[in-house]
C-alpha positions in Angstrom: -53.8 -75.8 12.6 -51.2 -76.4 15.3 -51.6 -72.9 16.6 -55.3 -73.3 16.7 -55.0 -76.6 18.6 -52.8 -74.9 21.2 -55.3 -72.1 21.5 -58.2 -74.5 22.0 -56.3 -76.5 24.6 -55.4 -73.4 26.6 -58.9 -72.1 26.4 -60.1 -75.4 27.8 -57.6 -75.1 30.6 -58.6 -71.5 31.4 -62.3 -72.1 31.6 -62.4 -75.7 32.8 -64.8 -76.1 35.7 -66.2 -72.6 35.5 -70.0 -71.9 35.9 -70.7 -70.3 32.6 -74.1 -68.9 33.7 -72.4 -67.1 36.6 -69.6 -66.0 34.2 -72.1 -64.5 31.7 -73.9 -62.7 34.5 -70.7 -61.1 35.8 -69.7 -60.1 32.3 -73.0 -58.3 31.7 -72.7 -56.5 35.0 -69.2 -55.2 34.4 -68.7 -51.4 34.2 -67.7 -50.9 30.6 -66.9 -47.2 31.0 -63.6 -48.3 32.3 -63.1 -50.7 29.4 -63.7 -47.8 27.0 -61.1 -45.8 29.0 -58.7 -48.7 28.5 -59.3 -48.7 24.7 -58.5 -45.0 24.6 -55.1 -45.7 26.2 -54.6 -48.6 23.8 -55.3 -46.3 20.8 -52.8 -43.7 22.1 -50.3 -46.5 22.4 -50.9 -47.6 18.8 -50.4 -44.1 17.5 -47.2 -43.7 19.5 -46.0 -47.1 18.2 -46.6 -46.0 14.6 -44.7 -42.7 15.2 -41.8 -44.6 16.8 -41.6 -46.9 13.7 -41.6 -43.8 11.5 -38.6 -42.4 13.4 -36.7 -45.7 12.7 -37.6 -45.6 9.0 -36.4 -42.0 8.4 -32.6 -42.9 8.5 -33.2 -45.3 5.6 -33.7 -42.3 3.3 -37.4 -42.7 3.1 -40.2 -40.4 4.4 -43.4 -42.4 4.2 -46.8 -40.9 5.1 -47.4 -41.2 8.8 -50.9 -42.4 8.0 -49.4 -45.2 5.8 -47.2 -46.3 8.6 -50.1 -46.4 11.0 -52.3 -48.4 8.5 -49.5 -50.9 7.9 -49.0 -51.4 11.6 -52.7 -51.8 12.3 -53.0 -54.4 9.5 -50.1 -56.2 11.0 -51.9 -56.5 14.4 -55.0 -57.6 12.5 -53.0 -60.4 10.7 -51.8 -61.7 14.1 -55.4 -62.5 14.9 -55.2 -65.2 12.3 -51.6 -66.5 12.3 -49.2 -65.7 15.3 -46.3 -63.4 14.5 -47.3 -63.1 10.8 -48.1 -59.5 11.6 -44.5 -58.3 11.5 -44.1 -59.6 8.0 -47.5 -58.3 6.9 -46.9 -54.7 8.1 -43.5 -54.6 6.3 -45.0 -55.9 3.1 -47.9 -53.5 3.3 -45.6 -50.5 3.8 -43.3 -51.8 1.0 -46.3 -51.8 -1.4 -47.7 -48.4 -0.4 -44.4 -46.5 0.1 -41.9 -48.5 -2.0 -39.5 -49.1 0.9 -37.4 -52.2 0.7 -39.0 -55.1 2.7 -35.7 -56.3 4.2 -34.8 -52.9 5.5 -38.2 -52.5 7.1 -37.8 -55.9 8.8 -34.6 -54.6 10.3 -36.4 -51.7 11.9 -39.0 -54.1 13.3 -36.2 -56.1 14.9 -35.0 -52.9 16.6 -38.5 -52.3 17.8 -38.9 -55.7 19.3 -35.5 -55.5 21.0 -36.5 -52.2 22.7 -39.8 -53.7 23.8 -38.0 -56.7 25.2 -35.7 -54.5 27.2 -38.7 -52.6 28.6 -40.4 -55.9 29.6 -37.2 -57.0 31.4 -37.0 -53.6 33.2 -40.6 -53.9 34.3 -40.0 -57.4 35.6 -37.1 -56.2 37.6 -39.2 -53.3 38.9 -42.0 -55.6 40.0 -39.6 -58.1 41.7 -38.0 -55.3 43.7 -41.2 -53.6 44.9 -43.2 -56.8 45.5 -40.4 -59.3 46.1 -42.3 -61.3 48.7 -45.2 -62.1 46.4 -43.9 -61.7 42.8 -40.2 -62.5 43.2 -40.9 -65.8 45.0 -43.6 -66.8 42.4 -41.4 -65.9 39.4 -38.4 -67.9 40.7 -40.3 -70.9 42.0 -42.9 -71.1 39.2 -41.1 -69.9 36.1 -37.3 -69.7 36.4 -36.5 -72.8 38.6 -38.7 -75.2 36.5 -37.2 -73.8 33.3 -33.6 -74.3 34.4 -34.5 -77.7 35.8 -36.0 -78.7 32.5 -32.8 -77.5 30.7 -30.7 -79.5 33.1 -32.8 -82.6 32.6 -32.6 -82.4 28.8 -28.8 -81.7 28.8 -27.0 -83.6 31.6 -23.9 -81.5 31.0 -25.0 -78.1 30.0 -21.4 -76.7 29.8 -20.3 -79.1 27.1 -23.6 -78.6 25.2 -23.0 -74.8 25.0 -19.3 -75.4 24.2 -20.2 -77.6 21.3 -22.9 -75.3 20.1 -20.6 -72.3 20.3 -17.8 -74.2 18.5 -20.1 -75.2 15.6 -21.5 -71.7 15.3 -18.0 -70.2 15.2 -16.7 -72.6 12.6 -19.9 -72.2 10.5 -19.6 -68.4 10.6 -15.8 -68.6 9.8 -16.5 -70.8 6.7 -19.3 -68.6 5.5 -17.1 -65.5 5.8 -14.1 -67.2 4.2 -16.0 -68.6 1.3 -18.5 -65.7 1.0 -17.4 -64.7 -2.5 -17.7 -68.3 -3.7 -21.1 -68.6 -2.1 -22.4 -65.5 -3.8 -22.1 -67.3 -7.2 -25.2 -69.3 -6.2 -28.4 -67.4 -6.9 -30.2 -68.5 -3.8 -27.2 -67.8 -1.5 -26.8 -64.4 -3.2 -30.4 -63.6 -2.5 -30.0 -64.6 1.2 -26.9 -62.4 1.5 -28.9 -59.5 0.0 -31.8 -60.0 2.4 -29.4 -60.2 5.5 -27.7 -57.1 4.3 -31.0 -55.3 4.0 -32.1 -56.4 7.4 -28.8 -55.2 8.9 -29.2 -51.8 7.2 -32.7 -51.5 8.8 -31.4 -52.6 12.2 -28.5 -50.0 12.0 -31.1 -47.2 11.7 -31.2 -47.0 15.5 -27.6 -45.6 15.3 -28.4 -43.0 12.7 -31.8 -41.7 13.7 -31.9 -38.0 14.4 -34.7 -38.1 16.9 -33.3 -40.5 19.5 -35.0 -38.7 22.4 -38.3 -39.0 20.7 -37.7 -42.7 20.1 -37.0 -43.1 23.9 -40.0 -41.0 24.7 -42.3 -43.1 22.5 -41.0 -46.3 23.9 -41.7 -45.2 27.5 -45.0 -43.7 26.5 -46.2 -46.9 24.7 -45.5 -49.0 27.8 -47.1 -46.4 30.1 -50.2 -46.7 27.9 -50.1 -50.5 28.2 -49.9 -50.3 32.0 -52.7 -47.8 32.2 -55.0 -49.8 29.9 -54.4 -52.8 32.1 -54.9 -50.8 35.3 -58.2 -49.1 34.5 -59.9 -52.4 33.7 -59.4 -53.4 37.3 -62.2 -51.0 38.2 -64.6 -52.7 35.7 -65.4 -55.4 38.2 -65.5 -55.3 42.0 -63.1 -58.1 42.9 -60.1 -56.6 40.9 -60.9 -53.0 41.9 -58.7 -53.4 45.1 -55.6 -54.0 43.0 -53.1 -51.2 42.7 -50.9 -49.7 40.0 -47.9 -52.0 40.6 -50.2 -55.0 40.4 -51.3 -53.8 37.0 -47.6 -53.9 35.9 -47.4 -57.5 37.1 -50.6 -58.4 35.2 -49.3 -56.7 32.1 -46.2 -58.9 32.2 -48.3 -62.0 32.6 -50.6 -60.9 29.8 -47.6 -60.0 27.6 -46.2 -63.5 28.1 -49.5 -65.0 27.2 -49.6 -62.9 24.0 -46.1 -64.2 23.0 -47.2 -67.8 23.0 -48.0 -68.9 19.4 -51.8 -68.8 19.5 -54.0 -66.7 17.1 -54.3 -63.3 18.8 -53.3 -64.7 22.1 -56.6 -66.6 22.4 -56.4 -69.1 25.2 -52.8 -68.3 26.2 -53.7 -64.8 27.4 -56.7 -66.0 29.4 -54.8 -68.8 31.1 -51.8 -66.7 32.0 -54.0 -63.9 33.4 -56.0 -66.4 35.4 -52.8 -67.7 36.9 -51.6 -64.1 37.7 -54.8 -63.1 39.3 -54.8 -66.2 41.5 -51.9 -64.7 43.4 -54.2 -62.0 44.6 -56.8 -64.6 45.7 -59.1 -63.7 42.9 -61.4 -66.7 42.2 -61.6 -68.4 38.8 -64.9 -66.9 37.7 -63.7 -63.3 38.4 -60.3 -64.0 36.8 -62.1 -65.3 33.7 -64.3 -62.2 33.6 -61.3 -59.9 33.7 -59.4 -61.9 31.1 -62.4 -61.9 28.7 -63.3 -58.2 28.9 -59.6 -57.1 28.6 -58.7 -59.5 25.8 -61.9 -59.3 23.8 -62.1 -55.5 24.0 -58.5 -55.2 22.7 -59.3 -57.7 20.0 -62.3 -55.7 19.0 -60.1 -52.5 18.7 -57.6 -54.4 16.6 -60.3 -55.7 14.2 -61.8 -52.2 13.9 -58.4 -50.5 13.3 -57.3 -53.3 10.9 -60.5 -53.2 8.9 -60.4 -49.4 8.7 -56.8 -49.4 7.6 -57.5 -52.0 4.8 -60.4 -49.9 3.7 -58.3 -46.7 3.6 -55.5 -48.3 1.7 -58.0 -49.6 -0.8 -59.6 -46.1 -1.2 -56.2 -44.5 -1.6 -55.2 -47.0 -4.3 -58.4 -46.3 -6.2 -57.8 -42.6 -6.0 -54.3 -43.1 -7.5 -55.6 -45.3 -10.3 -58.2 -42.7 -11.3 -55.7 -39.9 -11.6 
């Protein structure tokens, strides 16, 4: 309910004061050939993401069907449409049931995935700041970083002592847990927590044991290239954004990505608002920004629903086939 409230609030902010009749007219007049082109790049990105996950799973001593990995991942994206971030748990649980791979180990591989994606996002931000420092660098520092650090400074008058106390408490806590680890394992709940943490660490360590590291790097780069291209080609769907270039699409991808990380169901509201703010830097008016955000977000949501529904159906069919044997 909280996530839905955030989503509704951001939707209101994104579309407040917009002429909906004009908005609907512009949506209908968009060139959807470019949107279909975008969905093609998105699909390639999903396939590549599933193959990358498969590469991380192999060192765990399991060789699941690649189709099962793809189905689990698609169902995870589908689940995010309802509850933010639940998709990571959903896809691990789905693959655990279909391929009998420990859940905690799978969760560890997902952590590795997210870490590599975060690194790519940071690198893209650096790239954009360097190549468009006048426009993007100034905006990022003045609108995002400065307010953030000012807020932190306001909350904690003396940040140094805050971090010192936090570090000290964390160090003491970790020392006590390590020192009394054998005693703690006598408690069933604590024992279970230790087992889960150990399993997650095993999954996370898969990055050091994978045989296809070059393929992992390739898929990581390919996934983000597909994300950039699916953002870029939609520029040509409407006239006002068709003047934007490839580097601009990277900037918009970053903004849209930040919007998708905000805890709203499927990025509804948060994506639209962030994209509107991003396009305002290029002097794109509110109606055209709203049109772009709607056709990009809703087309991607449509693809996620189709792939997720198809994956659920295929897993159901496969399960029925096994039960009839």
